[in-house]
N, C-alpha and C positions, 0 to 999 in steps of 0.2 A: 578470376585471372589474378595471378600474383603480381605484386608491385615491386619493381626493383628500386632499392633505396641505396643511398651512399654507403650504408653499412654492409650491404650485401654484394657490392661490386667486387669481382675477383681482383686479387692483388695484381695479377698480370696486366689487367686492363688499366688499373691505376698507374702502374709503372709506365705503360704505353702513353697515357695522358701526360705524365710528367716529362717524358722524353720529347714531347712535342710542344712544351711550353718553354718560354725563355726563363732564365734563372730568377729574375726579379718577380715574375708572376708566380712562379712556384713557391718562393719563400714568403712573399708578402700577401698573397691572396689564396692560392690553392691550399697551402698549408693550414690556413686558418678556417677552412670551411667546416671542419668537424674534428673531433678528437682522433678519430681513426686516420684521417688524412694527415693530421699533425704527426702522428707516430710513424706512418709510412714514409713521409717526406724526410723525417729525421734519420730513418734507417736506409734511405735510398743511396745506392753506391755507384751510380752510373751517370754522374752529372756532366752535362756539356755546358761549360762556362765561357760565354763570349763577353769579354770586357771592352770591346772596341768602341762602344758608344755609351758606356755606363757613366753615372755620376760618381764623383770621387767618394761621396758619402756611402753610396751603395757598394762601392769597391770594398771598403773596410767591413761593411755589414755582411757581405757574402762570405768573406773568409772567416768571420766570427761564427757564422752559422753552419758552414760545411767543413767537415774534416777533409783535409787536402787529399787523403788517400782515397776518397770517394769520387774524385774528379778524374774522368777518363778523357776529356777533351778540353783544351784551354786555348783561348785566343787573347793575346795581349797586343796593345797598340800604342805607338808614339805618334799617331796621326793627330790631326788638328782637334779632334773631339776629346782626346785623352792624352795631351802632351805631357811627357815626363812619367807616364804610367810604368814603363818598363823598368826604369831605375828605381822607382818606388817599390815595385814588386820584388826586385832583386835585393833591396835593402831589408825586406821583411821575410823572404823565403829563399831557400836553395832549391833549385828546380829538381834536384835528385830526391827531394822529399815526396814528390808526386809519383809514387811507385807504380800506380796503375794507369799512368798517362799513355793513351794510345794515339792521340792526335794533338799536335802543337802548331799554332799559327802565330807568327810574329810579324806585325805590320809596322812598316817604317822604322825598323830597328837600326841603330848605329852598328857599324862593323865591330867595334870594340865590345859592345854589349852582346852581340851575336856570338862572338868568340867565347865569352864567359858562359853563355847558355850551353853551347855545344860541349865545352870542356866539363861542365858540372853535371849534365843530365845523364840519367840512366836510360839507355835506349833499348833495353831488352823488350819492353812492352810496346814501344813506339812503332806504329806502322804508317803514320801520315805526318809529314812535316811541310809547312808552308811558310815561306819567309820572303819579305819584301825589304831589301836593304835600302835604307835612306840614302839619298844622293849625297856623296861624300865630298869633303874639301880635299885639298892637296896633301894635308897632313894625314888624314885617316885613309886616304886612297891606297897608300902603300902597306896598310895592315893586311896581312894574309889571313883569310878566314877559311879558305877551302881545305887546307890540310886537315884541320879538325873535323870539318864536315865529311871529308872523304873517309878518314880513318875511323871515325867514331859513330856517326849518325846514319850512314847509308846502309849499314849491314842488313837490317831487318825491315827496311821500309818497303811498303807496297805503293805508296803515293807520295810524290814529291813535287812541290810547287816552289820554284826559285826565281826571283826577280833580281838578277845580278848582271853586271856588265861583262863584256866578253873577256876581259883580262882575268876576271875571277873564274868564270865558267871554264876557261881554258885550263885551269889548274886542277880541276876535279879529277880525282883518280877513282873511276867507277870500280866497285868491288868485283872480284871474280864471281861469276854466276850471280850477278846483281838481281835482286828480287823485285825491283821496281816495275810495276805494271802501268801506272798512270803518272806521266811526267808533264808538267807545265814549265816552260822555260822562257826567259827574256832577260835583258832588253835587246841587246845587240848580239846576234848569233851569226857566226860565219857558216858557210856551206860545209867547211871541213869539220866544224864542231858537230853539226847535225849528222854527218856521215859517221863520225866517231860514236855518237849516241846510238845510232841505229845498229852499228856493228857490235857494240858491247852490251847493250841492254836487250838481251835476247828474249826476256820475258815481257817486254814492253807491249802493251795492248793499245794504249791511248797516248798520243803525243800532241800537246798544244804549244805552239810557238807564237809568242806575242811581242808586240812592240819591237820588231826586228827588221833587219834588212838581210836577206839571204845573199851574202857576199860570195860570188863565184869567181873572184879574182885569184884564188889560191889553187890554180891548176886543177880544176874539177875532174877532167877526164883521167888524169893520172891517179887521182884519189879514187875514182870509181872503179878503176881496174883492180884495186886491192880490197874493195868492200863487198862483203857478202850481202845478199838481199835479206831483209828482215821479214820473214814470212809470218810472224805472229802479230805484227801491228795491224789493227783493224780500223782504227780511227785516227785521223790526222786533221788538225785545225791550224791554219796559219792566219793570224788576225792582227789588225792594226799595223800592217806592214806594207812596204812597197813591193809589189809583185811583178814578176816578168815571166813570160811563158817559157823562155829558154831555160830559166832556172828550175822551174817546176818540171820540165821535161827531163832534166837531169836527176832531180830528187825523187820524183814519184815512182819511177821504175824500181827503186830500191825497196818499195813497199807494195809488192804485187797482191797482197791479201787484203788491201783496204776495202772496207765495207762502207765507211762514212768519210767524206771529205768536205771540209768547210774552208772557204777562202774569203777573207775580209781585208780590204786595203785599197791603196791607191795604185793606179796603173797609168802607163802612157797611152794616149789615145790612138797611137799607131801600133801598139803592141798586139800580137796575135792572140793574146789572152782573152780578147774580146770576140774572137772568131769561133762561133758555134761549131762550124764544120771541122776546125782544127781540134777542138775538144772531143768531138764525136769520134774521130779517128783514133785519137790518143787513148781514150777510155776503152774503146773496143779492143785495142791491141795491147795495152799495158796494164789496165786495171779492170780485168774481166769480172771481178767479184763485186764491183762498186754498186751499192744499192741506193745510197743517198749522196747527192752532190748539191751543196748549197753554197751560194756566193753572194757577195755584195761588193761591187767594184766601182770606185770613183775615179774620174779623170777630168783634167782640165784640157780643153781643146784649144788648138792654136788659132782656129778660125771658127766662125759661127756655122752651126749645122742647121739643116732644115728637116722637114718631115720625111723627105725622100731618103736622106742619109740615115735617119733612124730606122726606117722601114728596111733598108738594105742590110743594116746590121742585125736587126731582129729576125729577118727571114732565115738566117742560118740556124736558128733555134726552132724552126717550124717543121723539121723533118720528122719522119716516123720514129726515129731513135729517141728524140726528145719528147714528143707528144704521146706516143703510144707505148713504145717499149719501156721507157723509164718514167713517163709521166712527170717530167721535170719542166715546170712552166717558168718562163722568163719574161721580165719586163725591162724596158729601157725608157728612161726619161732624160730629157735635156732641158736645162735652164739657160735660156739665151743670154740673160743679162750678166750671168757669172761664167758663161761658157763651161758649165759643169755637166758632165755626162755621168749617169748612174745606171749600171747594168746589174740586175739582181734576180735571183730566184724568188718565187713567192710561196709562202709568206716570207717577208723580209727576215733575214737571219741576224742582221746586225742589231744590237740593242740600243745603239745611238743613231740619231738621225737629225739632220738640219732640215727644218720644215720649209717647204716652198709651196705656195698656193698653186692650184691647178691652172690658174690663168697665166702663170709664168712658165708653164711647162709644155713641151712636146712629149707625148706619151704614146708608146706602142707596147703591146703585150701579146704573148702567145696563149694566154688563158682566155677562155670564154666567159669565166665568172668574173666580170668586171664590176659587179654591183657591190659585193661585200668587201669594201675597203677595210673595214674594221678587222676582219680576219687576217688580211695582209699585214696589218700593223701589230698583230698580237705579241710579237717578240720584242717590240720596241719599248724600252723602259726609260729612255732619256732623250729629250729633244731640245733643240735650240731654235728659238724663233726671234728674228728681227721684227719686232712688233711694228715699228715705225714703217719699214719698207712693206711689210705684208699688208697693213691696213690701207696703204696707198693703192694697192692693186685689187682690193676686194670691194665689190659694190654692196650697198646696204642690204639688198634683198638676199645676197649670198650668205649673210651672217646668220639669218634666222631660218633659211630653207633646209638646212641639214637635218635629216630625220634621225640620225644616230651619231653618236660621238665617234670620231676617227681613232682617238687614242684612249684605250680603256685600261691600260696597265702601266701607266707612267708612274715612276717613283721619283724622277728628277726632271726639273724644268728650268731652262735658262731663257730669260727674256731680255732682249736688247731694245732699249728705248732711246733713240738718238736725240729726240727733241722733246716737245711737250708730250704728255701721256695721250696716245691716240684716241680719238673719239670712237665710241662703241667697241673698243678693243676688249673690254671686260666681258661683254656679251659674246663676242667672237670666241674668246677663250673658253667660256662655259659651254658653248655649243660644240667646240672642237675636242675638248679634253675632259675625261672623267677625273676630276681633281681629288677625289676621295682617297686615292692610293698614294698621293704625292707626299714624299718625306723630305725632299731637298728642293728648295726654291732659290734660284740665283737671279738677281736683278741687276742689270747694268743700266743705270739711269742718268739723266742730266738734271742736276740740281742747280744749274747756273741760270736757267731761264726765269722769266717773270711768273710763270705758273707753278712755282715750286710747291705751293700749298695744295694745288690740285693733284700734283704728282704724289705727294705724301698721302693724301686722302685715297687715291686709287691703290696705292700699295696696301694701305690698311684694309680696303675693301677686299682685295685679292687674298690677303692673309685670312680674312674671315671665311673665305670659301675653301680654305685648305687646312682644315683643323687637324690633319695628321702630320703636318710639316714639323719636323724637329730641328732642321738645319736651314738657316737663312743666310745667304751670302749677298751682301749689298755693296756694289761698287759704283763709283760715280765718276763722271767726266770732270767733276769739280769737287773741291773740298766740302765735307759735310759740316764744317765749322758754322756755328750759329743756328743750326737746325737739329742738333743732336737731341735736344729735349723733345722735339716733335717726333723724331724717329723713335725714341724710347717709348713714347706714348702709344705707338701703334704695334709694338712687338707683343704678341699674345703670350700667355703663360706656357703654352704647349711648345713654343720654340725653345729648344734646349741648348743649341749651339748657334753662335752668331759670328759671322766673318765680315769684317769691315775693312775698307781700303782708305789709306791716306787720311787718317784721323789724328788730330793733335792731342797732346798730353792731357790738357784740361778736359777735353771731351771724353777721353778714355776713362778718366776718374768719374765723370758724371754718369757715364754708361754703367760702370761697375757698381756705383752706388744705387742707381735706379733699378737695374735689372738683376735683382738678387736671386731670381729663380734660375738663371742660366747655369748649365753644367760646365760650359767651356766657352771661350771666346778667343778669336784670332784677329790680329791686326796685321795687314800687309801694306807695304809702301812701294810706290813706283820707283823711288830712288832709295838711297840708304835712310834708315830710320832717323828722323830729325831730332831725336832725343835718346838718351841712354836708357836701355831697358832697366838698369839699376834704379832709376827714379820711380818707375812703376812698381818694381819688385819690393823696394823698401817701403813704399807707401802702402801697398796692398798687404804686406806682411803684418802690419799693425792691426788690420781689421778682419783678415780672412786666412784660412789655411788653403794652400794651393801648391801645384807643381807647374813647371813651365819649360818651354823650349824656345830658343831665340836664335836668330842669325842677323845679318846686316839689314835685311829687308822685312823681317817678320817677327812677331812675338805672339806665342800661343800660351794660353793659361787654362789649366784644368782646376776648376774652382771647388773647394771643399767647404767645410763648416765656417760659419761666421763666428768670430770670437765674441 
């Protein structure tokens, strides 16, 4: 039997391997496996380069190693992990040099910088554009960006993801016979703007509307009388939004060919959007092709509900239409202490969840498979837990009796500790969550009480269980002054980005001197910054290369080589 070696692998397979590796692994590890791989990597010309969480040192290394004409996908970011990256990039390159670029993603970019990108770039090969405009002040708000976007960049696009405000979106002039098939849009979108999109983007197949309120105050019936139905749209998602049934009953008939519908957001407890029989009739008459309908709806109730109320609500989802014809199963739970109602299809479609222990909930479901909670939570990647409140409601035997972890795919975890670090809470977390996939950990803790040493020890213990965490966010009810040395001592080497709240100037200097392995660091303040950013910038310039972004309440640093 012949043995396959690295020297005999088909080049197509090696190219496939490279396409599934991140750029740092390709250049620093895979490339050095053997001479053949070294040669193939050097000649590879379909690089996908994501710089949104990279070190500043690696940023320069990558562009030294890869000819820019070999890059087909590029992600740049001015987010907290790489502040100032976009201006640095523009000082080194002109985007029109990237002649084979097919996909461009710009995260947290200023309007002015976005303007420069759009004006300079060659869009002949570009088929995907994603941009998230940084929240602007009153000065930059009046800068117009859309004319450049409309006239230049939309012509050949197949996929567009734009996070802009309504006054910007309103100025988009969609090209005649627009080629866009996948559109994601937010933050605030009016009903009229959605209707315009549906009527003009006739090739649109997938529409995602996020962080928005479907405003129907602009005479919707008059608008509808002039709008043709979009018969090509097959997938619609409205997420992180406030939803009302009357709005959806106006919007959805414009998309009669829908196959997939997803709704995630807040609703009024009295809204008929919670009525299964109302949905059943609407889908049968207006959306006959619908195959997948998933939702996660949250509501605050005006009065406390009981199990009878919950059963009455869920019974409308127990008809033959829901259970047999569609096999769409629904769960409703109610948290009495917060008067929070959650109605959702299973498995849960929302990636974010606020955790509540079962002892706090009234639960009813249409599914017979109530045992496999883990499957229900498969899509949840981020949760928030008030650890202080949760541990007060859990009995000791409940901590260790769980046979399998509930959350197996978490990448982000937020813990709120209002007082001392709760007893047995670490064991509870280890039984509840598979921590091995966690990349972001946020801790809101109290450093003002007498057991501060115990709190720091518990944070250190938790960090040892989460060795894939690269981002640590640490906020406190009280200043971290006088304990910064202890905090520095528990930050492991694999944490690359650190975010701290309300820290004084001297402690910032201590932190930057102690934690030299950090790629980036952000400081956020409850009120205006108590010192001038210039003080830190001038001091740090003497010892280290870096870029930064700042405003009245924050300072973010992207750290480079030490002098």
